[in-house]
C-alpha positions as CSV (number, residue, x, y, z in Angstrom):
1,M,-14.4,66.9,262.4
2,I,-14.9,64.5,260.1
3,K,-12.2,63.2,257.7
4,D,-12.2,61.5,254.1
5,T,-11.6,58.2,255.4
6,Q,-14.7,58.1,257.1
7,Y,-16.6,59.0,254.8
8,R,-15.4,56.7,252.0
9,T,-16.1,54.1,254.5
10,L,-20.1,55.6,255.0
11,L,-19.9,55.3,251.0
12,K,-18.1,51.6,251.0
13,E,-21.1,50.6,253.9
14,F,-24.1,52.1,252.6
15,N,-23.5,50.7,249.0
16,K,-23.1,47.3,250.8
17,S,-26.0,47.2,252.8
18,G,-28.4,50.3,251.7
19,E,-28.8,51.0,255.7
20,I,-28.1,54.8,256.6
21,T,-28.0,54.2,260.4
22,V,-25.7,51.2,260.2
23,S,-23.4,52.5,257.5
24,S,-23.0,55.8,259.8
25,I,-22.0,53.7,263.0
26,K,-19.2,52.0,260.9
27,S,-17.8,55.2,259.6
28,G,-17.8,56.9,263.4
29,M,-20.7,59.4,262.7
30,T,-23.9,59.9,264.1
31,R,-27.2,59.0,261.2
32,K,-28.0,62.6,261.0
33,T,-24.2,63.2,260.1
34,G,-23.8,60.3,257.5
35,S,-27.6,60.8,255.7
36,K,-26.7,64.7,255.7
37,Y,-22.8,63.5,253.5
38,L,-25.1,61.1,251.3
39,K,-27.3,63.7,250.7
40,W,-24.8,66.1,249.5
41,G,-22.8,63.8,248.0
42,K,-19.8,65.2,248.3
43,G,-16.3,64.7,251.2
44,P,-15.1,67.1,254.0
45,H,-12.2,68.0,251.4
46,E,-14.8,68.9,248.5
47,L,-16.9,71.3,251.1
48,Q,-14.1,72.9,252.1
49,K,-13.8,76.5,252.0
50,A,-10.7,77.5,249.7
51,H,-8.5,79.8,252.2
52,T,-8.9,83.1,251.1
53,W,-8.7,85.6,254.2
54,R,-5.1,86.7,256.2
55,T,-5.3,85.0,260.0
56,R,-2.8,88.0,260.8
57,R,-2.1,91.7,259.5
58,D,0.3,91.7,256.5
59,P,3.4,93.4,257.9
60,F,4.3,94.8,254.3
61,V,1.0,96.7,253.7
62,D,2.2,99.7,254.1
63,V,5.0,99.0,252.0
64,A,3.5,97.2,249.3
65,D,4.1,99.8,245.8
66,E,7.2,100.4,247.0
67,I,8.4,96.8,246.9
68,S,6.5,96.4,243.6
69,S,8.5,99.7,242.3
70,M,11.5,98.0,243.4
71,L,10.8,94.6,241.8
72,E,9.3,96.3,238.1
73,N,12.7,98.1,238.4
74,A,14.7,95.3,238.7
75,E,13.0,92.0,239.1
76,E,16.5,90.5,240.1
77,L,15.9,91.3,243.4
78,T,16.1,88.5,245.9
79,P,13.8,89.4,249.0
80,I,16.5,89.2,251.6
81,T,18.0,92.0,249.7
82,I,14.6,93.8,249.6
83,F,14.1,93.5,253.2
84,I,17.4,94.7,253.9
85,H,16.9,98.0,252.5
86,L,13.2,98.1,254.4
87,Q,14.6,97.4,258.0
88,E,18.1,100.4,256.9
89,K,15.1,102.9,255.3
90,Y,12.5,101.8,258.3
91,P,14.7,101.3,261.3
92,G,12.4,98.7,264.1
93,K,9.4,98.4,261.8
94,F,10.3,94.8,260.2
95,A,11.8,92.3,262.9
96,D,14.1,89.4,260.8
97,G,11.7,86.6,261.5
98,Q,8.9,88.5,258.9
99,L,11.5,87.8,256.0
100,R,9.5,84.5,255.0
101,T,6.2,87.2,254.4
102,L,8.1,88.8,252.4
103,E,9.9,85.8,250.4
104,R,6.0,84.8,249.8
105,R,4.7,88.5,249.0
106,V,7.3,88.5,246.0
107,K,7.0,85.2,245.0
108,E,3.0,86.1,244.5
109,W,4.0,89.3,242.7
110,R,6.4,87.3,240.0
111,I,3.8,85.0,239.6
112,E,1.5,87.6,238.4
113,N,3.8,90.2,237.2
114,G,7.0,88.6,236.6
115,K,8.6,88.6,232.9
116,S,8.4,85.6,230.4
117,Q,10.6,83.3,230.7
118,I,12.4,81.0,228.3
119,V,11.3,77.4,228.5
120,S,13.1,73.9,227.7
121,I,11.6,72.7,224.4
122,A,10.8,68.9,223.5
123,Q,13.3,67.5,221.2
124,S,12.6,64.6,218.5
125,H,15.8,63.1,218.5
126,I,16.5,60.7,214.8
127,P,18.5,57.8,215.8
128,G,21.8,58.3,213.7
129,R,21.3,61.6,213.4
130,L,23.6,63.9,215.6
131,M,26.4,63.7,217.9
132,E,26.7,66.0,220.2
133,L,31.0,66.9,221.3
134,D,31.8,69.4,224.3
135,W,34.8,69.2,226.6
136,T,34.4,69.3,230.9
137,S,36.2,70.3,233.2
138,M,37.5,67.3,235.8
139,N,39.6,69.4,238.4
140,E,36.5,69.0,241.1
141,L,36.7,65.2,241.7
142,M,40.8,66.1,242.8
143,I,42.1,63.2,240.6
144,T,45.9,62.4,241.3
145,I,48.8,60.3,239.9
146,C,51.1,58.8,242.0
147,G,50.2,61.6,244.6
148,V,50.2,64.4,242.2
149,Y,47.1,66.8,241.6
150,F,46.2,65.8,237.3
151,K,44.8,69.0,236.2
152,H,42.7,67.6,233.5
153,L,39.7,67.7,231.1
154,L,37.5,65.3,229.1
155,C,36.7,65.4,225.5
156,H,33.1,64.0,225.8
157,C,30.9,63.0,223.0
158,V,27.2,62.2,223.2
159,L,24.9,60.2,220.7
160,T,21.4,62.4,221.3
161,Y,19.1,59.4,220.6
162,S,20.9,56.8,222.4
163,N,22.4,59.0,225.2
164,W,25.6,56.7,224.3
165,N,29.0,58.7,225.6
166,W,32.4,58.6,225.2
167,A,35.4,60.7,226.4
168,E,38.8,60.8,226.1
169,I,41.2,63.0,228.3
170,S,42.6,65.7,227.5
171,F,44.4,68.9,228.5
172,S,42.9,72.3,226.5
173,E,40.0,72.7,224.1
174,S,42.9,72.1,220.8
175,F,42.3,70.8,217.6
176,Q,44.1,67.6,218.0
177,S,42.0,67.2,221.2
178,L,38.8,67.2,219.3
179,K,40.4,65.2,216.7
180,K,41.2,62.6,219.1
181,G,37.9,62.5,221.0
182,F,36.1,62.4,217.9
183,Q,37.9,59.9,216.3
184,S,37.9,58.2,219.4
185,A,34.3,57.7,219.8
186,V,33.5,56.9,216.5
187,Y,36.1,54.2,216.3
188,R,34.1,52.7,219.4
189,L,31.1,52.9,217.6
190,G,32.5,51.6,214.2
191,A,30.0,54.1,212.8
192,V,29.9,58.0,211.8
193,P,26.5,60.0,212.3
194,E,25.4,62.5,209.9
195,I,25.9,65.4,212.1
196,L,28.6,66.7,214.5
197,Q,27.6,69.9,216.4
198,T,29.5,71.8,218.8
199,D,29.4,75.2,221.4
200,N,31.3,78.2,219.6
201,T,34.7,77.1,220.5
202,S,37.2,78.7,218.6
203,T,38.7,75.1,218.0
204,A,36.0,75.1,215.1
205,T,34.8,78.1,214.4
206,H,35.4,82.0,214.4
207,Q,34.0,85.4,214.5
208,I,33.2,86.7,210.2
209,E,33.6,90.1,211.0
210,K,33.8,92.0,214.2
211,T,30.7,93.5,213.4
212,K,28.6,90.7,213.2
213,K,27.8,87.9,215.7
214,E,27.4,85.3,213.1
215,R,30.4,83.0,213.3
216,G,31.7,80.5,210.7
217,F,34.1,77.4,210.6
218,N,37.6,77.2,210.5
219,H,38.8,75.0,207.3
220,N,41.0,72.7,209.3
221,Y,37.5,71.7,211.1
222,K,35.4,71.4,207.8
223,T,38.4,69.2,205.8
224,F,38.6,67.0,208.9
225,L,35.3,66.5,209.1
226,A,34.9,65.8,205.2
227,H,37.1,63.2,205.8
228,Y,34.6,60.6,207.8
229,G,31.6,62.9,205.7
230,V,30.0,64.4,208.7
231,T,28.4,67.7,208.6
232,P,29.6,70.5,211.0
233,R,26.9,72.3,213.1
234,S,27.2,75.2,216.3
235,I,24.8,76.5,218.4
236,N,23.5,79.9,218.5
237,V,26.0,82.4,220.1
238,N,25.2,82.9,223.6
239,S,23.1,80.0,223.4
240,P,24.2,77.5,225.4
241,D,20.9,75.5,226.1
242,E,21.2,74.3,222.7
243,N,23.6,71.8,223.2
244,G,21.3,71.1,226.8
245,D,22.1,67.0,225.6
246,I,25.9,67.3,226.4
247,E,25.9,70.3,229.0
248,S,23.7,67.3,230.7
249,A,25.5,64.6,230.0
250,N,28.5,66.3,231.1
251,G,26.8,66.7,234.9
252,H,25.7,62.6,235.0
253,L,29.4,61.5,234.1
254,K,30.9,63.6,236.0
255,R,28.9,62.2,239.0
256,R,29.1,58.4,237.9
257,I,32.9,58.8,238.0
258,D,32.4,60.2,241.1
259,Q,30.5,57.6,242.7
260,Y,32.9,54.6,241.4
261,L,35.7,56.6,242.4
262,Y,34.2,55.9,246.3
263,L,33.6,52.1,245.1
264,R,37.4,52.4,244.2
265,G,37.9,53.8,247.4
266,S,41.1,56.1,245.9
267,R,41.3,59.0,243.7
268,D,45.1,58.3,243.4
269,F,45.9,56.1,240.2
270,A,49.8,54.5,239.4
271,S,50.0,56.1,235.7
272,I,47.8,57.9,233.2
273,E,47.4,54.5,231.7
274,E,45.7,53.0,234.8
275,Y,43.0,56.1,235.0
276,R,42.5,55.8,231.0
277,S,41.4,52.0,231.9
278,F,39.3,53.1,234.6
279,L,37.2,55.3,232.6
280,D,37.0,53.2,230.0
281,D,35.7,50.8,232.6
282,V,32.8,53.1,233.7
283,L,32.6,54.5,230.0
284,I,31.4,51.0,229.3
285,R,29.2,50.4,232.3
286,G,27.0,53.3,231.5
287,N,26.6,52.2,228.0
288,K,25.5,48.3,228.6
289,N,21.7,49.9,229.3
290,R,21.8,51.6,225.9
291,A,22.8,48.3,223.8
292,S,18.7,49.0,221.9
293,K,19.0,52.5,220.8
294,V,22.1,52.4,219.6
295,K,21.7,49.2,217.8
296,K,18.7,51.4,216.1
297,E,21.7,54.2,215.4
298,L,24.0,51.7,213.8
299,Q,21.4,50.7,211.4
300,L,21.3,54.4,209.8
301,M,24.8,55.6,210.4
302,R,27.6,55.6,208.0
303,E,30.2,53.1,207.8
304,L,34.1,54.6,208.6
305,P,36.2,55.6,206.0
306,E,39.4,52.9,205.7
307,I,41.8,55.1,206.9
308,R,42.1,57.2,210.5
309,L,43.7,60.3,210.4
310,P,46.4,60.8,212.6
311,E,46.2,63.0,215.4
312,Y,49.1,65.7,215.0
313,S,50.0,68.2,213.1
314,E,53.8,68.6,211.9
315,E,55.9,71.3,212.3
316,D,59.8,71.7,210.9
317,K,61.9,73.4,213.2
318,T,65.5,74.7,213.9
319,V,67.4,74.6,217.2
320,S,68.2,77.5,218.5
321,S,71.5,78.3,220.0
322,F,69.9,77.9,223.4
323,G,69.7,74.6,222.5
324,T,65.5,74.7,222.2
325,I,63.1,75.2,219.7
326,R,59.4,77.1,220.3
327,V,56.3,75.4,219.6
328,K,52.8,76.7,220.3
329,K,54.3,79.9,222.0
330,V,56.5,77.6,224.3
331,A,60.0,77.1,224.3
332,Y,61.4,73.4,224.6
333,S,65.1,72.2,226.0
334,V,66.5,69.6,222.8
335,P,69.8,67.2,223.0
336,S,72.4,69.9,223.0
337,R,73.6,68.0,220.2
338,L,71.0,68.8,217.6
339,K,71.5,73.1,218.1
340,G,71.6,73.9,214.8
341,H,69.7,71.4,213.0
342,K,66.6,71.3,211.6
343,V,64.4,68.4,213.3
344,R,60.4,67.6,212.4
345,V,58.3,67.9,215.2
346,R,54.9,65.9,215.5
347,V,52.4,68.2,217.5
348,Y,50.4,65.8,219.8
349,E,47.6,67.3,222.3
350,D,49.8,65.9,225.4
351,K,53.2,65.6,224.1
352,L,55.5,66.2,221.3
353,E,57.9,64.1,219.0
354,L,61.1,65.1,217.6
355,F,62.7,63.7,214.6
356,S,65.3,63.6,212.3
357,G,64.4,62.1,208.6
358,R,62.5,59.1,209.8
359,K,64.2,58.6,212.6
360,H,62.9,59.2,216.2
361,I,65.5,61.0,218.6
362,E,63.1,62.3,221.5
363,T,59.6,62.5,223.1
364,L,58.6,65.6,225.2
365,P,55.5,66.2,227.3
366,R,54.1,68.7,226.0
367,K,53.1,72.5,228.1
368,T,49.8,74.2,227.8
369,G,50.3,78.1,227.7
370,V,53.4,80.2,227.5
371,G,56.9,80.1,228.5
372,Y,60.0,77.3,229.0
373,S,59.9,73.3,229.1
374,V,63.2,73.1,230.3
375,N,64.8,69.2,230.9
376,Y,67.9,69.9,232.8
377,R,69.6,66.9,231.4
378,H,69.8,68.8,228.3
379,V,71.9,71.9,229.4
380,I,73.4,70.7,232.6
381,E,76.9,70.1,230.9
382,S,76.3,73.8,229.7
383,F,76.0,74.9,233.2
384,R,78.7,72.5,234.6
385,R,81.3,74.5,231.9
386,K,79.7,77.9,232.7
387,P,78.4,78.2,236.4
388,G,78.0,81.9,236.3
389,A,75.0,81.4,233.8
390,F,72.9,81.0,236.7
391,A,72.4,84.3,237.9
392,N,70.4,85.7,235.4
393,C,68.9,82.5,233.9
394,R,65.5,82.6,232.3
395,Y,64.2,79.1,232.9
């Protein structure tokens, strides 16, 4: 068999000398063979006939129509499911080693008869125009604080032109979390984009009518972005691909953090502040290579307003006879001396700050969900005096 390398050598030598015999010998061919290839002007690969015939009988030829019918009714069926069905229906007819043949048949059917697929549409990104925001779970990275598993999210922002990104630790997809994440990003940049895009999170949007799929923006969210002169935008319902930049960036960021955790040699941190510092370092390093594009973005972005909005909401509460206040469906214990008094509560994403007038009383860690958050120091004196209260205590 003559190889393509021999044919190329034949042409090279013939172009040098013009001698068929010498060129053929140097390329490892007889003069007759070399003469034929020079006459044809094509190499072995070009002269080879396409392999369109089978070398052995197709074991599924007798059930071809049945396989086609199954795929027409449910194209999502996998080859292994079809194969198991055929083995059960025709005992002893199909051996396990023939699965690969069926996989090729199903692949060919889908190429010829499959449904049209949704493809990604290439986008032209405009500098300084669009920032996307989303939350991504970090639980799979198994990060711990002082040996305790740290369950959390990242509120992640990305400029779609330069792929500059920033992230803040979050514990829920709350409005406070969104404010903190967005403000942290734009104050790190020193400028604001024209548009902020999110998915249809209830933090930013709500359903206009139960009969409609359309979702409008929440009043607090619109007011917040209006302060920065930013236009809110959301993707269509059930269309996560429209948020493709941030979805892709979420994966890239988590993989980068994971790699730096390997380099660090430990996933345990002494405090949340130490972990926050580690995240900042990873983000700053990742953004270094994007400096030239970020510079273009900043030239077209608007200046920040003078005032940074508070990242908390305030609520006035009266301490109940149980020595608790209820905030966002959770009952929190407070010092018993406050029983019956009014307090002002600043509700942050991760903590509560209690004030009496302008005086700060105490800071409580915020709990998500429904239930109780009780500090035993607030109630221990009451239990000491009434030990029988332990029996049916709700806490």
